[in-house]
C-alpha positions, -999 to 999 in steps of 0.1 A, spaced: 111 85 -732 104 73 -767 77 47 -779 104 18 -788 124 17 -758 94 20 -733 81 -6 -753 116 -23 -748 118 -25 -718 81 -37 -711 90 -67 -725 127 -72 -718 137 -53 -684 116 -49 -650 96 -18 -657 73 -6 -627 54 25 -640 34 15 -675 10 30 -663 20 62 -678 21 48 -707 -5 20 -712 -41 25 -710 -60 63 -716 -37 93 -716 -46 132 -720 -25 147 -750 -42 179 -753 -76 192 -749 -100 166 -757 -74 146 -775 -69 112 -755 -35 85 -767 -50 52 -761 -25 14 -761 -34 -19 -755 -12 -48 -752 -25 -76 -773 0 -94 -793 -27 -125 -804 -50 -98 -821 -49 -94 -858 -64 -60 -850 -81 -39 -821 -104 -6 -824 -115 19 -802 -148 19 -793 -171 41 -768 -198 74 -766 -169 97 -786 -176 74 -821 -210 61 -814 -192 26 -799 -192 20 -839 -161 -6 -847 -148 5 -876 -145 43 -867 -110 41 -848 -93 12 -861 -60 15 -834 -28 11 -858 2 -13 -848 33 -2 -828 65 -8 -830 70 -42 -810 44 -60 -837 22 -64 -803 9 -35 -791 -17 -11 -807 -23 27 -805 -46 55 -815 -50 91 -805 -91 105 -808 -113 133 -795 -127 122 -764 -136 137 -730 -133 128 -695 -160 109 -681 -163 88 -719 -169 51 -718 -151 31 -742 -140 -7 -746 -113 -21 -771 -130 -44 -795 -106 -70 -802 -106 -91 -836 -89 -124 -832 -67 -147 -851 -97 -171 -855 -123 -146 -865 -139 -137 -831 -148 -102 -815 -140 -96 -781 -153 -63 -768 -125 -56 -736 -126 -33 -708 -91 -17 -702 -65 -31 -679 -47 -3 -671 -78 21 -667 -78 46 -636 -116 43 -632 -144 23 -643 -181 23 -650 -207 22 -621 -224 -1 -615 -216 -16 -645 -178 -22 -641 -170 -39 -677 -168 -6 -696 -135 18 -689 -139 59 -686 -116 81 -700 -99 100 -666 -68 123 -662 -41 105 -640 -43 122 -608 -14 142 -588 10 118 -575 6 120 -531 32 135 -513 51 108 -491 41 125 -458 34 88 -434 64 72 -423 60 32 -413 69 26 -379 103 -1 -380 104 -36 -364 108 -23 -328 72 -5 -332 39 -9 -319 16 -21 -350 -17 -29 -344 -38 -31 -375 -81 -28 -377 -90 -47 -409 -116 -30 -427 -144 -40 -456 -152 -2 -465 -181 -20 -481 -196 -29 -449 -185 -13 -423 -214 6 -416 -240 10 -443 -264 36 -445 -305 33 -435 -313 20 -468 -285 -3 -471 -265 21 -496 -228 27 -491 -207 46 -476 -188 66 -492 -151 73 -492 -165 110 -483 -183 96 -453 -162 71 -444 -134 102 -439 -160 115 -415 -167 81 -399 -141 57 -401 -107 80 -397 -122 93 -363 -132 59 -351 -104 44 -359 -84 74 -340 -100 73 -311 -100 34 -312 -59 37 -309 -50 11 -339 -18 21 -361 -30 13 -388 -61 6 -410 -63 -27 -434 -87 -19 -464 -95 -50 -479 -94 -49 -516 -110 -14 -530 -96 -26 -566 -121 -24 -590 -144 -55 -587 -174 -72 -603 -193 -87 -576 -195 -79 -541 -197 -112 -528 -158 -120 -540 -151 -92 -512 -133 -74 -537 -107 -106 -537 -117 -112 -578 -100 -80 -590 -106 -67 -626 -95 -35 -625 -53 -34 -612 -50 6 -616 -80 18 -602 -102 16 -567 -142 9 -570 -164 35 -583 -195 18 -558 -182 44 -531 -170 74 -551 -143 93 -576 -108 84 -572 -99 118 -557 -124 109 -526 -103 79 -518 -70 97 -523 -91 121 -494 -99 95 -477 -62 81 -474 -51 119 -469 -72 116 -440 -56 86 -419 -24 105 -425 -34 135 -412 -48 115 -374 -15 94 -378 -27 62 -394 -10 46 -419 -25 26 -443 -24 -9 -461 -39 -19 -492 -46 -61 -495 -36 -65 -530 -43 -97 -554 -13 -109 -573 -23 -146 -575 -51 -148 -594 -80 -131 -617 -117 -138 -627 -129 -155 -658 -153 -124 -666 -154 -124 -702 -146 -89 -707 -119 -85 -682 -82 -100 -685 -95 -136 -690 -78 -147 -727 -73 -107 -734 -68 -117 -769 -80 -147 -775 -56 -166 -760 -42 -172 -726 -23 -140 -726 -19 -127 -687 -25 -159 -671 -4 -189 -676 -7 -210 -705 6 -244 -694 -23 -270 -685 -15 -271 -648 -6 -240 -639 -34 -218 -657 -63 -225 -631 -72 -217 -597 -97 -247 -596 -112 -239 -560 -114 -205 -570 -125 -204 -601 -100 -181 -613 -72 -180 -637 -34 -174 -626 -9 -149 -635 16 -156 -661 48 -155 -634 79 -153 -647 65 -134 -687 81 -102 -680 50 -82 -692 29 -94 -668 53 -90 -639 54 -52 -646 15 -52 -650 17 -62 -617 44 -41 -600 32 -11 -619 -3 -15 -601 17 -16 -570 42 11 -574 10 31 -591 -14 30 -553 21 42 -537 27 70 -562 -8 84 -564 -27 76 -536 0 75 -510 -9 42 -493 16 33 -474 19 -10 -471 6 -39 -488 -8 -72 -478 -1 -98 -504 -35 -120 -504 -27 -160 -514 11 -156 -512 9 -195 -506 -9 -203 -535 17 -187 -555 45 -202 -540 36 -238 -547 29 -256 -580 12 -279 -563 -11 -256 -547 -48 -271 -542 -42 -294 -564 -48 -334 -562 -17 -359 -571 -12 -363 -608 -29 -326 -615 6 -306 -616 43 -310 -632 74 -301 -610 97 -277 -617 131 -280 -631 145 -292 -599 116 -318 -594 97 -301 -565 68 -283 -558 81 -247 -561 68 -221 -583 101 -203 -595 88 -179 -616 66 -168 -590 90 -165 -557 113 -149 -586 84 -124 -590 79 -119 -552 113 -109 -550 111 -85 -576 87 -67 -564 98 -64 -530 128 -54 -546 111 -26 -566 83 -14 -540 119 -4 -512 138 12 -539 112 36 -544 94 38 -516 117 24 -489 93 28 -461 68 5 -476 51 -18 -459 50 -52 -473 32 -80 -452 25 -120 -469 -6 -136 -461 12 -169 -461 -3 -206 -447 25 -229 -456 57 -230 -438 79 -216 -467 113 -204 -454 126 -170 -448 100 -150 -462 109 -119 -442 145 -118 -449 162 -99 -472 164 -106 -506 203 -101 -505 201 -124 -475 184 -152 -492 147 -143 -485 115 -131 -500 118 -97 -491 83 -92 -470 85 -72 -440 62 -90 -421 41 -125 -425 9 -135 -414 10 -163 -385 -19 -186 -394 -2 -208 -370 -10 -191 -339 -41 -180 -350 -56 -216 -359 -39 -229 -327 -55 -204 -307 -88 -202 -319 -89 -241 -321 -83 -237 -282 -105 -211 -277 -132 -231 -290 -129 -263 -267 -150 -263 -237 -126 -251 -202 -131 -284 -188 -109 -303 -220 -84 -274 -221 -60 -294 -206 -59 -321 -236 -52 -292 -260 -31 -273 -240 -1 -268 -264 -21 -252 -288 -15 -222 -262 28 -227 -261 36 -241 -297 37 -213 -316 70 -197 -289 88 -234 -304 88 -210 -341 79 -171 -334 117 -158 -337 117 -177 -376 102 -149 -387 85 -110 -383 53 -122 -379 17 -100 -375 -6 -120 -355 -39 -122 -373 -78 -127 -363 -88 -116 -400 -124 -112 -419 -115 -152 -426 -124 -164 -394 -153 -146 -388 -173 -158 -419 -188 -196 -436 -202 -209 -397 -167 -203 -382 -184 -181 -356 -181 -142 -347 -148 -141 -321 -174 -134 -293 -193 -162 -302 -161 -187 -308 -160 -186 -270 -177 -218 -253 -201 -211 -225 -229 -187 -210 -231 -150 -223 -206 -140 -193 -185 -168 -200 -179 -156 -236 -176 -123 -231 -146 -130 -203 -131 -154 -226 -127 -129 -255 -111 -104 -232 -86 -135 -224 -80 -142 -256 -77 -105 -261 -55 -100 -232 -31 -130 -248 -28 -120 -283 -16 -87 -272 14 -97 -251 24 -128 -273 54 -115 -298 39 -104 -332 20 -72 -343 -15 -73 -341 -43 -74 -365 -81 -78 -357 -111 -77 -381 -139 -51 -376 -166 -58 -355 -149 -80 -329 -144 -45 -308 -181 -45 -299 -184 -86 -295 -208 -86 -326 -224 -122 -323 -235 -123 -358 -209 -134 -381 -196 -111 -402 -217 -101 -435 -206 -82 -465 -243 -68 -475 -249 -50 -438 -228 -32 -414 -213 -39 -382 -235 -40 -353 -230 -6 -337 -262 -6 -322 -249 -32 -298 -235 -5 -277 -268 3 -266 -256 -27 -245 -239 -28 -213 -215 -55 -219 -212 -52 -255 -198 -10 -248 -179 -29 -220 -157 -47 -245 -159 -20 -265 -137 0 -237 -116 -29 -231 -105 -27 -266 -101 7 -269 -81 2 -235 -55 -27 -245 -51 -7 -278 -35 21 -260 -20 4 -234 -1 -19 -261 10 12 -282 27 25 -248 42 -3 -231 79 -10 -250 81 -45 -231 44 -57 -255 64 -45 -293 99 -38 -289 120 -70 -290 100 -96 -308 131 -115 -326 146 -133 -300 143 -149 -265 154 -118 -248 123 -106 -249 103 -132 -239 105 -158 -207 83 -187 -197 72 -188 -161 46 -215 -164 46 -233 -198 29 -267 -188 2 -263 -156 -25 -280 -184 -42 -289 -155 -53 -252 -141 -55 -240 -180 -30 -214 -171 0 -193 -190 26 -170 -173 49 -152 -192 72 -118 -191 81 -98 -221 110 -73 -219 118 -42 -239 153 -31 -245 162 -13 -215 151 -39 -191 114 -29 -186 95 -57 -181 52 -69 -177 44 -101 -161 16 -114 -181 -8 -141 -164 -33 -156 -179 -65 -182 -164 -80 -198 -192 -105 -221 -169 -137 -217 -165 -129 -215 -123 -114 -187 -102 -75 -199 -89 -69 -188 -55 -36 -181 -43 -17 -193 -77 23 -194 -73 40 -168 -96 79 -176 -95 94 -138 -105 125 -116 -100 122 -97 -59 108 -68 -61 72 -50 -56 45 -56 -86 15 -39 -92 -13 -50 -116 -17 -20 -145 -41 -45 -165 -72 -67 -158 -96 -82 -182 -119 -92 -156 -124 -53 -142 -161 -44 -139 -153 -12 -162 -148 -38 -189 -180 -64 -182 -153 -81 -157 -167 -91 -123 -145 -73 -103 -134 -100 -82 -99 -95 -78 -91 -70 -52 -55 -65 -45 -34 -48 -66 -1 -48 -55 21 -81 -45 54 -79 -26 76 -109 -35 87 -133 -8 117 -161 -9 108 -193 -24 123 -219 -9 168 -220 -15 188 -207 -39 178 -169 -37 144 -171 -53 117 -149 -50 76 -160 -57 39 -137 -55 10 -159 -49 -20 -146 -68 -56 -149 -70 -65 -150 -110 -101 -150 -116 -116 -175 -143 -112 -162 -180 -89 -136 -171 -58 -122 -184 -35 -94 -160 -8 -77 -166 18 -65 -138 51 -46 -135 75 -42 -114 75 -4 -101 55 22 -116 75 30 -149 48 22 -174 23 31 -192 -10 24 -168 -46 19 -172 -60 21 -138 -80 -7 -137 
């Protein structure tokens, strides 16, 4: 493809492979070509260690489109460089390369010459909608730290994180953003390098090896990806050539005021192609298996985080960002076209319809949407003292009103264990034992509720401390009985979920779910059945109250039932008060109905099966 054709595609068509053209590329030994898009610039010079940072030494020539610049120079891999942009109003801007594959460390304001890595073979196939998905969300900078507080490198994580995730029984791992960013406190969400993994933790080859190790362990890798906004560091994308370029120039669409960042100019073909290329690059060269697209609601709505009068409507007079909507469709179409097995997940906090319907059927084309409503409702309920939970019973049940409207993931993410929200175990009221019992009951409900699962690191050891990005998870807590047994509980629950089809196979219709007890707010108790396509079932009973309930009547099909999972088991840190495991139904009044009577300890979730055809945790 000639330069002219490539530039034409960049400006006027869909091109998700711009990383093959823009940025820095090896031509032959010690010779590299550099290209940059800067349409408002008077001139551009390449400066770096190879020319003594001399602004007059390597003046770039304007290309055929009149907007891009190019130069070929002698350089070596690892050399540092920037673009010196001479603006129309006489300023000089020192900008890093938006398409760089590697940046400096600890100063990521300059790019480094780096050869395009080899493509990653596609070896992992993501599960379909009827398969288990159980995601462990990780911040790679703070899962573990060395004694001197230094980061675990990609190589360290390959040796420690991969076997840990495998041993705990998760199906996927989700990395909070690892695309290059300048400030640890942004958790990676203020991205300055959309084609590079952060140099804090090692080299691109080491990151690729980490992904490959997860694949070899049978675990999919999801990347948290941030197309909604970018930071205003003066050396980054911010007003790149002296004027708004990657950001929208309109006064009401330029800024995310709440975050202090700039919004991308969706609908501008060059910007859309830049973002598409970022996604396809990580799929093609690192073998990533999916994306969690951050802050989708902020992209979809013109009035997101804005007061009345601070935004203007679209051509139809409403608040939809039509250009961003089309970009998201374009993104999902491109990803599925080139990498059909890719998981595409929307973190969307509003109620935009049909996110998980195919684009051709009027949707946005995502595979899954985070169920923020379920998360907010259930965590609110769990924070209440059991004595007052009867006033909030609908928080447990309301999600089933809309549960089949989208393909959902139930997320208990990093956002829920920071900013004085409390860790998962510390959200639970009561004394030490009740907090642990409350977390186990909550997780038992989560894993039985329709929707795939996502939990953030640290919950599995019942860490009381909120997540702190400057230090590691407190795994030392496993020295203590309650915390060690919580870890055993999470592991057992993960494996039980993975082998029992009723918990994951039908999550898009009422064929997979039936309420047994839905409105007993006075006892804080719910019960329901989950079904697989072949008719297998699991009966779930959860007592969210602070007292044991004896002889509770459960209407159920005739037969013999056995408890196969009990969160109150002593092996999980419970009291072990429930001794009976087998229940045989008795007739219940007229019409041939049957029931069982079950003792349900306080803050306990139990699973029962009919016969012994499903997996059994033997607890």
